[in-house]
N, C-alpha and C positions, 0 to 999 in steps of 0.2 A: 449518576447512579440511578438505575431503573427503580421505579416504585415497587415496594414489596407487594407480593400477592400470595396470601395464605390460602391454600385450597384444603379445606377440612372435609373429610369423607367419613360417613357414618352408616351403620347398619340401620335398616328400616323398621326400628321399633321405638316406641315412645321413650323407653328408658335409655336408649342410646342417643336418640335425637336431642333430648333435653340437655345433657351435658355438652354435646357438640355445638348446639346452637348458643348455649351460654358462653362457651369458650370463644366462638366466632365473634360474638358481640363484644367480649372483652378485648379481643385483638383489634377489632375495628375502632373501639373507643381509645385504646392505648396508643395506637400507631397511626391512624388515619390511612392505613394501607388498604389495598383491595383485599376483601375477604369473600371467598366463595364457599358455600356449604353445599355439598353434594350428597343427596340421599337417593334411595331407589325410587323409581317411578311410582310404585304402589304407595309410598309414604308421601311423596311430593304432591300427588293429586289429592290426597286427603288433607294435606296442609293448606293447599290452595285450590279448593274445589270449583272455583269459578273460571279456571283457565280455559282458553279456547282449545288448547292441545295439552295433553298430559305431560309432555316433556318441555313445555314452554319455560324459558328462564324468567325468574322473578327477582326484582330488586327491592329490598326493604330499606328505605332511607331512614326509617325511625330507629334503627338499631344503634345509632351513634356513630361518630367518626365518619368514615366514608360509606357506611351502611354495609349490608350483607346481600350478596347475590346468591340465589338458589338455582343450581343447575343439576338436574337429576341424571342418574345413570340407570340403565336397565339391568336387573339381575336375573332376567328370564322368568320372573314371577310378577308381572306388572299388575296383576289383580291381588297380589299379596300372598303370604304363606303363613299358616298358623301351625306351629310345631305340635301343640297338644291336640290339634284336630286331625293330625296325620297318624300314619303308622311308621314303623321303622324303615320300610322300603322307601316310602315317600320322603322321609327325612333325609336318607342318604342321597336320594335323587336330587333333592333340593340342595344339599351340600355341594354336590358335584356341579350342578348347573350354576349355582351362585358363584362358585370360584371361576368357572370357565366363561360364562356370559358376563358376569360382573367385571372381571378383569378387562375383557375386550371393550366393553362399553365405557368403562372409566378411562381407558387409554384414549378412546375417542373424545371424551370430555376434555382431558388434558391437552390433546392436540388441537382441538377446536378453539379452546381458550387462547392458546399460543398464536394460532392463525388470526385471531381477532385482536391481537396486540395486547393481550392480558396473560402472558405466560406465568405459570405458577413458579414462584421462587422458593416455596416450602410446601410440601404435602404433609398434612397432619392426619395420619390414618388412625381412626379410633379402633377400639377393641373389635376383633373379628374381621377387620378389613385388611387382611394380610396381603391380598393381591395388589392393593394400592401401593404398598411398599415396593413390590416388584416393578410396577409401572414407573414409579418415580426413579428407582435405581437404574432402570434401562435408559432413562432420559437424562441422567445425571442431575436430578433435582434433589436437594436436601430433603430429608424426611425425618419425621419424629412420631413415635407411637404415643397416642393419647389413651392412657389406661384409665377406664371409667369405673373400675372397682377399687377396693382399698389396696394399699401397698402390701398388706398382709397376703392378699390373694395372689398378687404377682409373685411374691416369694414362694407361696405354697405351690403354685403351678410350675414355677421355674425349678424348684427342687424335686418335685414329683417327676418332671420330664428329664431330669438330669441325675438319675440314679435311684429314685425311690418308687418308681411305678410298680415294679415287681413285688416289693414288700407290701405296699398299700393294697394292691389287688389280692394278694394272698390272704389278707386279714379284713377284706371288705365287709364281711358278714359279722364282724365282732365290734359292735359300737363303742365299747370301752377300751379297745386296744389302743395303746399310746404309740404315736409315731414321733420320733425325734428328727426335726429338720434343722439344718444349720441356721444359727442366729434367730430361731423362733422358739418360743416356749413349747414344751411338749403338747401335742394336740391329739385328742382322741379321734378315732375314726368318725364318730358322730359329728364332729366339728369340721370335717373336711367336705369339699364340694360333692354334691350328689353324683357328679360325673364319675367319681372314684368308687362309689359305693353301691349305686343302683345299677348293677351290671346287667340286669335282665331287660332293662328298657333300652332298646337299640336306638330309639329316638335321641336319647341323651348321648350315646356314642357318636351319632352323626353330628350333633351340636358341638360336642367336644373337639371334633376335628378342626373347627375354626379356632378354638383356643390353642390347640397344639401348633397349628401353622402360624398363628400370631407370634408365639414364643420363638418358633424357628426363625422368624424374620430377624429377631434380635440376635440370634446366633450367627446368621449370615452377615449382618452388619458388624458384629463384634470381630469376626474372623477377617473381614475384608478391609478394616480401617484401623489406623493406629489410635483413633479416638473412640471412647466407649459410646455405644448408641444412646441417644437422648430419649428419655421417657417423661412425658408430662403425666402426673398422677392426680386424679380427682380426689385428693384427700388433704388433710391439714397436718402439717409437720408435727404439731404438738400432740395430735391424737395417736400417731404411730411412730413416735420418736425413736424407740429402740429398734424397730424393724427397719426404718429408713437409714439408721446409722450403721447397721451391721450386715444387712442382707444382700447388698448389691454392689460388690466391689468392681464388677465388670460393666456396670451401667451408670449412666449419668441421670440420676433420678431428681426430678423437680416437682415437688408437691405444690399444686396451685389451687386446690379446692377451698371451699366448696363451689364447684361450677355446675352443679346439677340444675340450678335455676337461679334467676335473679333473687336477691334477698332484700331488694329495696322496698318491695311490698306496696308501692304506690299504685293508684288506680290506673294510670296510663301504662305502667309496666305490666300490671296484671292483665289488662286488656290485650296488650301485644302478645303476651305469653299464650293467652287463651285462643287468640285468633289463628295461631299456627299449630295448635295441638292436633294430634291424630284423632282424638275423641272430642266431640262437641261438649262444651261445658253445660251442665244442667241449668235450665232456666229457672228452676226453683230458687227462691230467695234464701239460700243456705247461710249467707253471711248475715242477713237480717235475723234469721232464726238464731244464729249464734249470739248476736247482739243481745237477745232477750234472755240469755242463760246466765246464771251466776258464774263468777270466776272459778276456773278449774273444775267445772262440774261435768263437762261433756267428754264422752268416750268417742274418739274418731277411729273408724275402722276402714282400712283399705288394703287390698292384697295386690295392688299394682296393675300394670297394663297388660300382663301376659299370663299370669297364673289363672288356671281354671279352678273355680271353687265348686266342689261337689254339692249336690243337694243335701247330703248328710251334714257336711260342714256348715252349710248355711243354716240348717235347722239347729245345730248345736250353738252357732253364734247367736241366733235369735233367743234361744233359751238362756244362754249365758248372759247376754245383755239384759234380758228381762230380770234375771236374778240379781243383778247389781242395782236395779231400780234407779239407774242413772240415765240421763238423756244421752242419746247417741246420734252420731252422723255417720252413715254407712255408705260407702261407694260400692255399687254393683254395676259393672260395665254393661252396656247394651248387648255386647256379644257374649255375655256370661250370665244371662238371666233365665230363670225358670218362672213358671206361673206364680204370681203372688210376690215376686221379688221386689216389685216397685213400691210396696206398701210397708211403711214403718208402723209400729203400734203407737199408742198414744204418747209414748215417751221418746220416740225417735223420728229421724228423717232419713230416707234413702234417696240417694242421687246417683245419676249415671256417671258423672265425672265432675271434678271441681278443681279449683286452683289450690293445690295442696299446701303450698308455702303460706298463702293467706290464711288457710284454715289452721295450720299448725302454729302460726304466729298469733292467733286470736286468743285473748285472755281467758275465754270460756273453756278452751280445750285443756283437759287435765291428763289425758292419756291417749296414746296412739297404738292401736292394735294393728300390727304390721307384719307383712311377709318377710320383711328385712331385706328387700332389694336395696342395693347400695344408695341409689338416689334417695329413696325414702328414709333410710337410716341417717344419711348425712344431713338431709333437710330437717329431720327431727332434732338432731344434735344442735344444728345451727339455730333452731327456733326454741330450744329449751323444753321440748315436749317429751315427757317420760314415755317409755315404750314397753309394750308387751309383745315379745318377739314370737312369731309363729312361722318359722322358716318352711319353705315349700320345696325348693330345688336350687340347683346351680350353686352360687356363692353364699346363699342365704344362711346356711348353717354356720359358716365361719363368721358372717356378719353378726349373727345372734350372739355368738361367743364374745365378740368385741363389745357389743352393747352391754352385756352383763359385766364384762371386765372394766368398762368405764364407769359402772355404777349408775347408768342412766336408764335402766330397765331390767326386766326379768324375762327369762326364756320359758315359754309354756311347754309343758310336757305333751307330746302327741304320740299317737300310735304309729304303726308301720304305714298306715295309709295317710299320714301327715294331718289327720284330723285332730283338732283340739276340742275336747268335750266341754260341755256347758259348765260343769262345776269347776274344772281347771281354769277356764277362761275367767269366770267370776272371781276365783281366788287370786289370779294374777292381777286383774284389774284393781282389786282391793289392795294388793301388795304395793301398788304405786300410787293409789289415790286415797287410801283411808287416812284417818286422823291418827296415825301411829308414828313412832320414831323411825321405823324402817322405811315407811313411805316418805316421810319427810326427808330422810337421807337421800333417797333417789331424786326427789325434787331439787334438793340443794345441789347434787351433782349435775343435774340437768342444767340448772341455772349457771353453774360455774363453767361448764363446757361451752355453753352458748356464748358466754363472754369471751372465752379464749378463741373460739372460731371467728367471732366478729372481729376480734383484734387481728387475726391472721389475714383477713381480706381487706382490712383498712389500709390506708396509706402507710407504708413502712412496715407492715406486718409481714409474716413469713411467706404467705402465699403471694402477696403483692411483690415482694422482693424476688421470689423465684420466677414469677412471670416476667419481670423485667430482665432477669438474668437470661432467660430463654431468648427474649427478643434481642439482647446484646449478642448472644452467641450466633443466632441465625443471621444477624446483620453482618457478621464477620465471615460467614461461609456462603451466603447467597450471592 
């Protein structure tokens, strides 16, 4: 029998590459199979800046098992594309080009690997990579969707696109209007993805096209096979038990998270993660700075790798953090900086990028002010860090609802411009950090969920069992 070769393909964003790379490493360690990770040239050259050619293949033997090979595809934007630095016309042009050029280039990747004696036996196409499923289907290669958002979001998108789009669109401007979705608790419009509600922003409509076509791939496979399409989900069974049990009768759902990043936290693992990030980690000694702070005293602030934080929001954050009189560690990316953003006041440190899992795992961190991207949310739960949720766009409103429902944080009130004001930020930070029974309850919930998540990824835990079940099923069809 030929050696298994998993070909994982991901969108060129840090929040997409992190879970794809983590899954690739787990597959390599668990099977000893060939594992190839394919990302766009724009991301590949940032991950490996010393390459002689931007499309040069890289092999990382330190990933465990047989290691991981990195082979890029072109999506027509080899210099990169920033959604929030574009307008609606440019966003739609990117969506069209990404689908057309990306599909053609990825087909070339698959065919070249086969010609070199390394044919893909399973294509794992991550969120938004719908055309990779087409390429695999045309070549008769088994394929599986890797859903890197919560299972709740998969259910929301699926039901929206199968009968609820007209109703939600009609009430998009009514934040408190409640929508009933099969097997989900009633959800207010304000808790649904911004793609459904911010109808004036044509950039979001262009971005949602990728979501829509990803779901359509599941429909194609569901209609063309007697077996339900398989979906790996970066979540933990225990976190979303009710949704997983009732929402997907036509899909074979396998929760295998958290796979957003390695949770071993060791120095070697941390160095490996940092060396392949799209953003260079700040050389400031932020871990040493944390070491000098009392337990549970630091507010960690990060709005992720994609959100653009306005000048007004930054000023409100500065004022709110000052009002708490607590030390803070604040991530402000180099591509999202204004004059003066590099300076913390006497109580804080500002860095361009950091190893988030190491920071969230540090005993000095008592609160995470987050945009509620799913990677950040799941990492915070896995590390036991209470959250103040300040959702900005996409799935983040729904994720913030989950955070509050699990009792591991609070959702900050924001205006129509998504800005959280200083007083509200300070109030929310104190809600999870103060010496009160309410704050203590949030901290207890955070510790309890951390233990459950760690159990899930341990030998014999739910995520470990589900990954092994996936490998068994693929072995029978590859």
